[in-house]
C-alpha positions as CSV (number, residue, x, y, z in Angstrom):
1,X,0.0,0.0,0.0
2,X,1.4,3.4,-0.9
3,X,0.5,4.7,2.6
4,X,2.6,2.2,4.5
5,X,5.4,3.7,6.6
6,X,9.0,2.5,5.7
7,X,9.1,0.0,8.6
8,X,6.2,-1.9,7.1
9,X,6.9,-1.3,3.4
10,X,6.5,-4.6,1.5
11,X,9.6,-6.3,0.3
12,X,9.9,-5.8,-3.5
13,X,8.8,-9.0,-5.3
14,X,10.0,-10.5,-8.5
15,X,7.4,-10.9,-11.3
16,X,6.9,-14.6,-10.3
17,X,5.6,-13.5,-6.9
18,X,3.6,-10.4,-8.0
19,X,-0.1,-10.7,-6.9
20,X,-2.4,-11.9,-9.6
21,X,-5.9,-10.4,-10.1
22,X,-7.3,-13.3,-8.1
23,X,-4.5,-14.4,-5.7
24,X,-4.6,-17.8,-4.1
25,X,-4.0,-16.1,-0.7
26,X,-4.0,-12.4,0.4
27,X,-0.3,-12.0,0.3
28,X,-0.2,-8.3,-0.4
29,X,-3.8,-7.1,-0.2
30,X,-4.1,-3.4,0.9
31,X,-4.5,-2.9,4.7
32,X,-7.9,-1.5,5.9
33,X,-6.0,1.3,7.7
34,X,-2.6,2.9,7.3
35,X,-0.8,1.6,10.4
36,X,1.5,3.8,12.4
37,X,5.2,3.3,12.4
38,X,6.5,0.3,14.4
39,X,10.1,-0.2,15.5
40,X,12.0,-1.7,12.6
41,X,13.2,-5.2,13.4
42,X,16.0,-6.9,11.5
43,X,13.3,-8.3,9.2
44,X,11.6,-7.4,6.0
45,X,7.9,-7.0,6.7
46,X,5.0,-8.1,4.5
47,X,1.7,-6.9,5.9
48,X,-1.6,-8.4,4.9
49,X,-5.1,-8.2,6.5
50,X,-6.5,-10.3,9.2
51,X,-7.7,-13.0,9.5
52,X,-5.2,-15.1,7.7
53,X,-5.7,-18.9,8.1
54,X,-2.7,-21.0,9.0
55,X,-3.1,-22.7,5.7
56,X,-2.4,-19.5,3.9
57,X,0.7,-19.0,6.0
58,X,1.9,-22.5,5.1
59,X,1.2,-22.0,1.4
60,X,2.9,-18.6,1.3
61,X,5.9,-19.9,3.2
62,X,6.2,-22.8,0.8
63,X,5.9,-20.6,-2.3
64,X,8.4,-18.0,-1.1
65,X,10.8,-20.7,-0.1
66,X,10.7,-22.3,-3.6
67,X,10.7,-19.1,-5.6
68,X,13.0,-16.8,-3.7
69,X,15.0,-19.1,-1.4
70,X,13.6,-17.2,1.7
71,X,11.5,-18.7,4.4
72,X,9.0,-17.2,6.8
73,X,10.5,-17.0,10.2
74,X,7.7,-15.2,12.1
75,X,4.0,-14.4,11.6
76,X,2.9,-11.7,14.0
77,X,-0.6,-10.3,14.4
78,X,-0.7,-6.5,14.9
79,X,-3.9,-4.8,15.9
80,X,-4.8,-1.1,15.9
81,X,-6.9,0.6,18.5
82,X,-9.6,3.2,17.4
83,X,-7.1,6.0,18.1
84,X,-4.6,4.5,15.7
85,X,-2.1,3.2,18.3
86,X,-0.6,-0.2,17.5
87,X,-0.8,-3.3,19.8
88,X,0.6,-6.7,19.1
89,X,-2.2,-9.2,18.8
90,X,-4.7,-7.4,21.0
91,X,-6.1,-4.5,19.0
92,X,-9.8,-3.9,19.2
93,X,-10.0,-2.0,15.9
94,X,-8.6,-3.0,12.5
95,X,-6.1,-5.8,12.5
96,X,-3.5,-7.1,10.1
97,X,-0.8,-9.7,10.1
98,X,2.9,-8.9,9.6
99,X,5.0,-11.5,7.9
100,X,8.7,-11.1,8.8
101,X,11.5,-12.4,6.6
102,X,15.1,-12.5,7.8
103,X,17.1,-9.4,7.0
104,X,20.8,-9.8,6.5
105,X,23.1,-8.1,9.0
106,X,23.8,-4.5,7.9
107,X,21.3,-4.7,5.1
108,X,19.5,-1.4,4.6
109,X,17.6,-1.6,1.3
110,X,17.7,-5.2,0.1
111,X,16.3,-6.2,-3.2
112,X,14.9,-9.6,-3.9
113,X,16.7,-9.8,-7.2
114,X,20.0,-9.7,-5.2
115,X,19.3,-13.3,-4.3
116,X,19.7,-16.1,-6.8
117,X,16.7,-18.2,-7.4
118,X,18.5,-21.2,-6.0
119,X,19.2,-19.2,-2.9
120,X,22.8,-20.4,-2.5
121,X,24.4,-17.0,-3.1
122,X,21.8,-14.8,-1.3
123,X,21.9,-13.1,2.0
124,X,22.4,-15.2,5.1
125,X,19.1,-16.9,6.1
126,X,17.6,-16.5,2.7
127,X,18.8,-19.6,0.9
128,X,17.4,-23.0,0.3
129,X,17.6,-25.5,3.2
130,X,20.4,-28.0,2.8
131,X,18.0,-30.8,4.0
132,X,14.8,-31.0,2.0
133,X,12.5,-33.8,0.9
134,X,14.4,-33.9,-2.4
135,X,17.9,-33.9,-0.9
136,X,17.3,-36.2,2.0
137,X,18.1,-39.9,2.0
138,X,15.4,-41.3,-0.3
139,X,15.5,-44.7,1.3
140,X,14.1,-43.2,4.5
141,X,11.0,-42.1,2.6
142,X,10.4,-45.8,1.7
143,X,10.3,-46.9,5.3
144,X,6.9,-47.9,6.6
145,X,6.1,-49.1,10.2
146,X,2.4,-50.1,10.4
147,X,2.2,-50.7,14.2
148,X,2.9,-47.0,14.8
149,X,1.4,-45.7,11.5
150,X,-1.5,-43.5,10.6
151,X,-4.1,-45.3,12.6
152,X,-2.1,-45.1,15.8
153,X,-1.5,-41.4,15.2
154,X,-5.3,-41.0,14.9
155,X,-5.8,-43.0,18.1
156,X,-3.5,-40.5,19.9
157,X,-5.4,-37.6,18.5
158,X,-8.7,-39.1,19.7
159,X,-7.3,-39.6,23.2
160,X,-6.4,-35.9,23.3
161,X,-10.0,-35.0,22.1
162,X,-11.5,-37.2,24.9
163,X,-9.3,-35.4,27.5
164,X,-10.6,-32.0,26.1
165,X,-14.2,-33.1,26.6
166,X,-15.1,-33.9,23.0
167,X,-18.1,-36.2,22.9
168,X,-17.5,-39.7,21.5
169,X,-19.6,-42.9,21.4
170,X,-16.9,-44.3,23.8
171,X,-15.0,-43.2,26.8
172,X,-11.5,-44.5,26.1
173,X,-9.3,-45.8,23.3
174,X,-8.4,-49.4,23.7
175,X,-4.9,-49.9,22.2
176,X,-4.7,-53.4,20.8
177,X,-2.2,-52.4,18.2
178,X,1.2,-53.1,19.8
179,X,2.7,-55.7,22.1
180,X,3.3,-53.3,25.0
181,X,2.4,-55.5,28.0
182,X,2.8,-53.0,30.9
183,X,0.8,-50.4,29.0
184,X,-2.0,-52.9,28.9
185,X,-2.0,-53.5,32.6
186,X,0.4,-56.3,33.1
187,X,2.2,-56.1,36.5
188,X,6.0,-56.0,36.5
189,X,7.8,-59.0,37.9
190,X,8.8,-58.1,41.5
191,X,12.3,-59.6,41.4
192,X,13.2,-57.8,38.2
193,X,12.2,-54.4,39.6
194,X,13.8,-55.1,43.0
195,X,17.2,-55.8,41.4
196,X,16.8,-52.7,39.1
197,X,15.9,-50.5,42.0
198,X,19.1,-51.7,43.9
199,X,21.2,-51.1,40.8
200,X,19.8,-47.6,40.3
201,X,19.9,-46.6,44.0
202,X,22.6,-48.7,45.6
203,X,21.8,-47.3,49.1
204,X,18.9,-49.7,49.1
205,X,21.5,-52.5,49.5
206,X,21.4,-51.6,53.2
207,X,17.6,-52.0,53.3
208,X,16.6,-55.1,55.3
209,X,13.3,-55.3,53.4
210,X,15.2,-56.1,50.2
211,X,15.7,-59.9,49.6
212,X,19.3,-61.1,49.7
213,X,19.1,-62.8,46.4
214,X,18.1,-59.6,44.7
215,X,21.0,-57.8,46.5
216,X,23.4,-60.5,45.3
217,X,22.3,-60.0,41.6
218,X,22.6,-56.2,42.0
219,X,26.1,-56.4,43.5
220,X,27.2,-58.6,40.6
221,X,25.9,-56.2,38.0
222,X,27.3,-53.1,39.8
223,X,30.7,-54.8,40.3
224,X,30.9,-55.2,36.5
225,X,30.1,-51.5,35.8
226,X,32.7,-48.7,35.8
227,X,32.6,-46.9,39.1
228,X,30.0,-49.4,40.4
229,X,27.3,-47.4,38.6
230,X,24.9,-48.3,35.8
231,X,25.3,-44.8,34.7
232,X,28.7,-45.6,33.3
233,X,29.4,-46.8,29.7
234,X,30.0,-50.5,29.3
235,X,31.9,-52.6,26.7
236,X,30.3,-52.1,23.3
237,X,29.4,-55.8,23.1
238,X,27.8,-55.6,26.6
239,X,28.8,-56.4,30.1
240,X,30.8,-59.6,30.1
241,X,29.2,-60.9,33.3
242,X,25.7,-60.5,31.8
243,X,26.9,-62.2,28.5
244,X,28.1,-65.1,30.7
245,X,24.6,-65.3,32.2
246,X,23.1,-65.4,28.7
247,X,25.3,-68.3,27.7
248,X,24.3,-70.3,30.8
249,X,20.6,-69.5,30.0
250,X,21.0,-70.7,26.4
251,X,22.9,-73.9,27.5
252,X,20.1,-74.7,29.9
253,X,17.4,-74.0,27.4
254,X,19.1,-76.1,24.7
255,X,19.9,-79.1,26.8
256,X,23.6,-78.4,27.3
257,X,24.6,-77.4,23.8
258,X,27.7,-75.1,24.4
259,X,27.4,-71.3,24.1
260,X,30.3,-68.8,24.1
261,X,29.9,-65.3,25.6
262,X,32.2,-64.0,22.8
263,X,29.4,-64.8,20.4
264,X,26.8,-62.9,22.4
265,X,26.2,-59.2,21.6
266,X,23.8,-57.4,23.9
267,X,21.6,-54.8,22.2
268,X,18.9,-52.2,22.7
269,X,16.1,-54.7,22.3
270,X,16.1,-57.4,19.6
271,X,15.2,-54.8,17.0
272,X,18.6,-53.1,17.1
273,X,20.4,-56.5,16.8
274,X,18.3,-57.4,13.8
275,X,19.0,-54.2,12.0
276,X,22.7,-54.4,12.8
277,X,22.9,-58.0,11.5
278,X,21.2,-56.9,8.3
279,X,23.7,-54.1,7.9
280,X,26.5,-56.7,7.8
281,X,24.6,-58.8,5.2
282,X,23.5,-56.1,2.6
283,X,25.8,-55.4,-0.2
284,X,26.2,-55.5,-4.0
285,X,24.5,-53.6,-6.9
286,X,21.9,-54.5,-9.5
287,X,21.3,-58.3,-9.7
288,X,24.1,-58.6,-7.1
289,X,22.2,-56.7,-4.5
290,X,21.4,-58.7,-1.4
291,X,17.9,-60.2,-1.3
292,X,16.3,-60.9,2.1
293,X,13.6,-63.6,2.4
294,X,10.9,-62.6,4.9
295,X,7.6,-64.3,5.8
296,X,4.3,-62.7,4.7
297,X,2.6,-61.8,7.0
298,X,5.7,-60.2,8.6
299,X,6.7,-58.0,11.4
300,X,7.2,-54.5,9.8
301,X,10.6,-54.1,11.3
302,X,12.0,-56.3,8.6
303,X,10.5,-54.5,5.6
304,X,11.4,-51.2,7.1
305,X,15.0,-52.2,7.7
306,X,15.3,-53.7,4.2
307,X,13.9,-50.5,2.7
308,X,16.3,-48.3,4.7
309,X,19.3,-50.4,3.7
310,X,18.2,-50.5,0.0
311,X,18.2,-54.3,0.1
312,X,15.7,-56.4,-1.9
313,X,12.7,-57.7,-0.1
314,X,11.8,-61.3,-1.1
315,X,8.4,-62.5,0.2
316,X,7.5,-66.0,1.0
317,X,4.0,-66.7,2.2
318,X,2.9,-68.6,5.2
319,X,0.1,-71.1,4.7
320,X,-3.0,-69.7,6.5
321,X,-5.0,-72.9,5.8
322,X,-2.4,-74.9,7.7
323,X,-2.2,-72.6,10.7
324,X,0.4,-70.3,9.1
325,X,2.8,-73.2,8.5
326,X,6.1,-72.5,6.7
327,X,6.6,-74.6,3.6
328,X,10.0,-75.3,2.0
329,X,8.2,-75.5,-1.4
330,X,7.1,-71.9,-1.0
331,X,10.7,-70.9,0.0
332,X,12.0,-72.5,-3.2
333,X,9.4,-70.6,-5.3
334,X,10.4,-67.3,-3.7
335,X,14.1,-68.0,-4.1
336,X,13.8,-69.0,-7.7
337,X,11.9,-65.9,-8.7
338,X,14.1,-63.6,-6.6
339,X,17.3,-64.9,-8.3
340,X,16.1,-63.3,-11.5
341,X,16.7,-59.8,-10.2
342,X,18.8,-60.0,-7.0
343,X,21.1,-62.3,-5.0
344,X,19.3,-63.8,-2.0
345,X,21.6,-64.2,1.0
346,X,19.4,-64.1,4.0
347,X,16.4,-66.1,5.3
348,X,14.4,-64.6,8.2
349,X,12.1,-66.7,10.4
350,X,9.9,-65.5,13.3
351,X,9.0,-68.3,15.7
352,X,6.6,-68.1,17.5
353,X,5.1,-65.9,14.9
354,X,4.3,-62.2,14.8
355,X,1.7,-61.3,13.7
356,X,0.3,-64.8,13.1
357,X,0.8,-66.5,16.5
358,X,1.9,-69.9,15.1
359,X,4.5,-72.1,16.7
360,X,6.6,-74.0,14.0
361,X,7.1,-77.7,14.5
362,X,10.5,-79.2,14.9
363,X,10.2,-80.8,11.5
364,X,9.6,-77.5,9.9
365,X,12.7,-76.1,11.6
366,X,14.8,-79.0,10.3
367,X,13.5,-78.5,6.8
368,X,14.3,-74.8,6.9
369,X,17.9,-75.5,8.2
370,X,18.4,-78.0,5.4
371,X,17.1,-75.5,2.8
372,X,19.5,-72.8,4.2
373,X,22.4,-75.1,4.0
374,X,21.6,-76.2,0.4
375,X,21.0,-72.7,-0.8
376,X,23.9,-71.0,1.2
377,X,21.6,-68.6,3.0
378,X,22.4,-66.9,6.3
379,X,19.6,-67.8,8.8
380,X,18.1,-65.1,11.1
381,X,15.9,-66.6,13.8
382,X,13.6,-64.1,15.6
383,X,12.8,-66.0,18.9
384,X,11.6,-63.2,21.2
385,X,8.4,-65.0,22.1
386,X,10.1,-68.2,23.1
387,X,8.2,-68.4,26.5
388,X,4.9,-67.5,24.9
389,X,3.5,-70.9,23.9
390,X,-0.1,-71.8,24.8
391,X,-1.6,-74.4,22.5
392,X,-1.6,-78.1,23.6
393,X,0.9,-80.1,21.6
394,X,3.0,-77.1,20.7
395,X,6.6,-76.6,21.9
396,X,9.2,-74.0,21.3
397,X,12.4,-75.4,19.6
398,X,15.3,-73.0,19.2
399,X,17.0,-73.0,15.8
400,X,20.3,-73.4,17.5
401,X,19.3,-76.5,19.4
402,X,17.8,-78.2,16.3
403,X,20.9,-77.1,14.2
404,X,23.3,-78.8,16.6
405,X,21.2,-81.9,17.0
406,X,21.2,-82.3,13.2
407,X,25.0,-83.0,13.5
408,X,28.2,-81.4,12.2
409,X,27.1,-81.6,8.5
410,X,24.9,-78.7,9.4
411,X,26.1,-77.3,12.7
412,X,29.6,-76.7,11.3
413,X,28.3,-75.0,8.1
414,X,25.0,-73.1,8.6
415,X,25.5,-69.4,9.7
416,X,22.9,-68.4,12.2
417,X,21.9,-65.4,14.2
418,X,19.2,-65.9,16.9
419,X,17.6,-63.0,18.8
420,X,15.9,-62.6,22.1
421,X,14.4,-59.7,24.1
422,X,13.3,-58.6,27.5
423,X,10.2,-56.9,26.0
424,X,8.1,-60.0,25.5
425,X,7.5,-63.4,27.2
426,X,6.5,-62.9,30.8
427,X,8.7,-59.9,31.4
428,X,7.1,-57.3,29.1
429,X,9.9,-54.8,30.0
430,X,9.6,-53.0,26.6
431,X,10.8,-49.6,27.7
432,X,14.2,-50.8,29.1
433,X,15.3,-51.9,25.6
434,X,17.2,-55.0,26.4
435,X,18.1,-57.8,24.0
436,X,20.8,-60.1,22.6
437,X,21.9,-61.8,19.5
438,X,23.9,-65.0,19.5
439,X,26.0,-65.8,16.3
440,X,26.9,-69.3,15.2
441,X,29.6,-69.9,12.5
442,X,30.2,-66.1,12.0
443,X,33.4,-65.4,10.0
444,X,36.1,-64.1,12.4
445,X,36.9,-61.2,10.1
446,X,33.2,-60.2,9.9
447,X,33.0,-60.5,13.7
448,X,35.9,-58.0,14.1
449,X,34.0,-55.6,11.8
450,X,30.8,-56.2,13.9
451,X,32.7,-55.2,17.0
452,X,33.8,-52.0,15.3
453,X,30.2,-51.3,14.1
454,X,28.6,-51.7,17.5
455,X,31.3,-49.6,19.1
456,X,29.9,-46.6,17.1
457,X,26.9,-46.5,19.4
458,X,29.2,-46.9,22.4
459,X,27.1,-49.5,24.3
460,X,23.5,-50.8,24.8
461,X,21.3,-49.2,27.5
462,X,22.8,-50.4,30.7
463,X,19.5,-50.8,32.5
464,X,18.3,-53.0,29.6
465,X,21.5,-55.0,30.0
466,X,20.7,-55.4,33.7
467,X,17.2,-56.7,32.9
468,X,18.7,-59.3,30.6
469,X,21.1,-60.3,33.3
470,X,18.3,-60.8,35.7
471,X,16.0,-62.9,33.5
472,X,19.0,-65.1,32.5
473,X,19.9,-65.6,36.2
474,X,16.6,-65.9,37.9
475,X,16.1,-66.9,41.6
476,X,16.9,-70.5,42.3
477,X,14.9,-73.0,44.5
478,X,17.0,-72.4,47.6
479,X,16.7,-68.6,47.4
480,X,14.0,-66.4,49.1
481,X,12.5,-64.9,45.9
482,X,12.1,-68.2,44.0
483,X,8.5,-68.9,45.0
484,X,7.2,-65.4,44.2
485,X,9.1,-65.2,41.0
486,X,7.7,-68.6,39.7
487,X,4.2,-67.7,40.8
488,X,4.2,-64.3,39.1
489,X,5.7,-65.9,35.9
490,X,3.0,-68.6,35.9
491,X,0.2,-66.1,36.4
492,X,1.3,-63.9,33.5
493,X,1.7,-66.8,31.0
494,X,-1.5,-68.4,32.3
495,X,-3.5,-65.2,31.7
496,X,-2.1,-64.9,28.2
497,X,-3.1,-68.5,27.4
498,X,-6.6,-67.8,28.6
499,X,-6.9,-64.7,26.5
500,X,-5.6,-66.5,23.5
501,X,-8.4,-69.1,23.9
502,X,-11.0,-66.4,24.5
503,X,-10.0,-64.5,21.4
504,X,-10.1,-67.6,19.2
505,X,-13.5,-68.6,20.5
506,X,-15.1,-65.2,20.1
507,X,-13.9,-64.8,16.5
508,X,-15.1,-68.3,15.6
509,X,-18.7,-67.2,16.5
510,X,-18.8,-64.3,14.0
511,X,-20.0,-65.0,10.5
512,X,-17.4,-63.6,8.0
513,X,-14.4,-63.8,10.4
514,X,-12.0,-66.8,10.5
515,X,-9.2,-67.0,13.0
516,X,-6.5,-69.6,13.4
517,X,-5.6,-70.7,16.9
518,X,-3.3,-68.4,18.8
519,X,-0.6,-71.0,19.5
520,X,1.9,-68.6,20.8
521,X,3.3,-65.0,20.9
522,X,0.9,-62.2,21.8
523,X,-1.3,-61.6,18.7
524,X,-4.4,-62.7,16.8
525,X,-4.5,-62.2,13.1
526,X,-8.1,-62.9,12.0
527,X,-9.2,-62.9,8.4
528,X,-12.4,-61.1,7.6
529,X,-14.7,-60.6,4.6
530,X,-15.3,-57.0,3.3
531,X,-18.4,-56.4,1.2
532,X,-17.8,-55.1,-2.3
533,X,-19.5,-51.8,-1.5
534,X,-17.1,-51.2,1.4
535,X,-14.2,-52.0,-0.9
536,X,-15.5,-49.4,-3.4
537,X,-15.9,-46.8,-0.5
538,X,-12.4,-47.5,0.6
539,X,-11.0,-47.0,-2.9
540,X,-13.0,-43.7,-3.2
541,X,-11.4,-42.6,0.1
542,X,-7.9,-43.6,-1.1
543,X,-7.5,-46.2,1.5
544,X,-6.8,-50.0,1.5
545,X,-10.0,-51.8,2.4
546,X,-8.7,-53.2,5.7
547,X,-7.4,-49.7,6.7
548,X,-10.8,-48.3,5.9
549,X,-12.4,-50.9,8.2
550,X,-9.9,-50.4,11.0
551,X,-10.2,-46.6,10.8
552,X,-14.0,-46.8,11.1
553,X,-13.6,-49.3,14.0
554,X,-11.4,-46.8,15.8
555,X,-13.7,-43.8,15.1
556,X,-16.8,-45.5,16.2
557,X,-15.7,-47.8,19.0
558,X,-12.3,-46.5,20.2
559,X,-10.6,-49.9,19.4
560,X,-7.2,-49.5,17.8
561,X,-6.0,-52.5,15.7
562,X,-3.6,-52.6,12.8
563,X,-4.7,-53.5,9.3
564,X,-3.2,-56.6,7.7
565,X,-2.0,-54.7,4.8
566,X,0.7,-53.3,7.1
567,X,2.1,-56.8,7.6
568,X,1.5,-58.2,4.1
569,X,-1.2,-60.6,3.0
570,X,-2.3,-62.6,0.0
571,X,-3.9,-60.5,-2.6
572,X,-7.7,-60.3,-2.1
573,X,-7.6,-61.3,1.6
574,X,-8.1,-58.9,4.5
575,X,-6.9,-59.2,8.1
576,X,-6.1,-57.2,11.1
577,X,-3.7,-57.8,14.0
578,X,-4.7,-57.3,17.6
579,X,-2.8,-58.1,20.7
580,X,-4.2,-60.4,23.4
581,X,-2.6,-58.2,26.1
582,X,-5.5,-56.2,27.4
583,X,-6.6,-57.5,30.8
584,X,-9.2,-60.2,30.6
585,X,-12.3,-58.1,31.4
586,X,-11.2,-55.3,29.0
587,X,-10.5,-57.9,26.3
588,X,-14.0,-59.3,26.7
589,X,-15.4,-55.7,26.2
590,X,-13.1,-55.2,23.2
591,X,-14.1,-58.5,21.5
592,X,-17.8,-57.9,22.1
593,X,-17.6,-54.3,20.7
594,X,-15.6,-55.6,17.7
595,X,-18.1,-58.3,16.9
596,X,-21.0,-55.9,17.0
597,X,-19.2,-53.3,14.9
598,X,-18.3,-55.9,12.3
599,X,-21.8,-57.2,11.9
600,X,-23.1,-53.6,11.6
601,X,-20.4,-52.8,9.1
602,X,-21.3,-55.7,6.9
603,X,-25.0,-54.8,7.1
604,X,-24.3,-51.2,6.2
605,X,-22.3,-52.1,3.1
606,X,-24.2,-55.2,1.9
């Protein structure tokens, strides 16, 4: 506006930014009043009338950034009282917004054309960002992680709306989307927390109420830490005393098959160890690029890590009609097709299964090991649910145990990494981020490189290492905490077994839903029919049909589950994953509401 004082004079704009007769936003529309002079800040000011929606600010900022290399650093509302005096954001008379663009130090009369369009040679603060969507690592943009994806973000938003008093047809969000046991009401194991408390606050070692066996574990852990404090760094591979506990635990689990602490690497949960192992394995270009065989349905950590590392994902499908069994014939099909465009080097197996809840038989494990030996594949065995086995006739068999029982023809040849975690089983200590990987037949040179790689992150979380040390050295029969420890462990696993049975029974009674037995782990993965009209509605909304269903379920009932498309599924089939972790009474409510919603959903779209 010609009447603007110098301090609010608009920044001269190049032709590409000159207002059009019908601008998409009121970037330079005249002010309703000529405002008085305001103190001149170290900014160029672009005034425009109030109100200005945030969307206009975002659009203007984006346009200026692209076309001039500048960015909007402040958007300030300036009001004017009836007497013409200015007040920031509180005026009762006319109002406007002042857009402030950074002014270079010492710059008096800058001209926009002094900046290059690319922004790299312009005044300080008025150049393109170094990190943009175009310049960032493009592999990161390919990463997807369904269990914390869009539906979970919406669940968080709904929780905030409920706290603010927004009316909903439900009073709470029931999060059945992730295996977070304590968040779902599972009580921590007393002995674990006692030892952790002693490690964290060693003065409690003098407390007569703390059991002596807990004190002994805490002293052992503290003695292995620098300065007798779990606040100190540890060896990058993890505390040696705890790695020795892990080897004893593995030897007991596997019937005496030897384990070596030098082959144990402690980690921030099993997830970190899995990603680190994949980093070692991924190499090559073009058809020589590493292919990684993963089960479908799969845990999205694997597809996310593969995308991040620019490896090639090779899908093999579990057989839903045979309770999600793994078939070597299907492995051969996947391998044969993959070799046309990549070099498969890795075979990943999750047992017990996530999200499918199956427990693979010993025969299947033997078949997989033979296949890996024949095809020269590195085996990755994700065994974080090894204590979570519920179905009659099912038993957990570790890949390492079966491998060594098959004899030297396999145990001396097959390269294996097996993973465990403190987050699952009866512990549920997800937040402490403790885990381990044990390597078998790892090349010594590669092992040296692995030690170097893990040293970059200094060490795993020491509290997580401590939890791993506790569960691999539990109270013994002659110790005071033994009875309570066993009782709490049995109660947790027994409750999970009951909820697995309850979930299976409820789904079997709903027309259109089919659910395999939850043999182990912490999840149910039912298959459900979606009417054609609902599929069409989902397509019109730009959503996968199962996402459409799950989002409607969340909005209308407050139940948060994850669509099967986030885990992978056969074309034309629809599933969702839900945990069995909610406490039994809440799980009954969840299942009843889910059943009623599904029947109404089918009726609505039939």
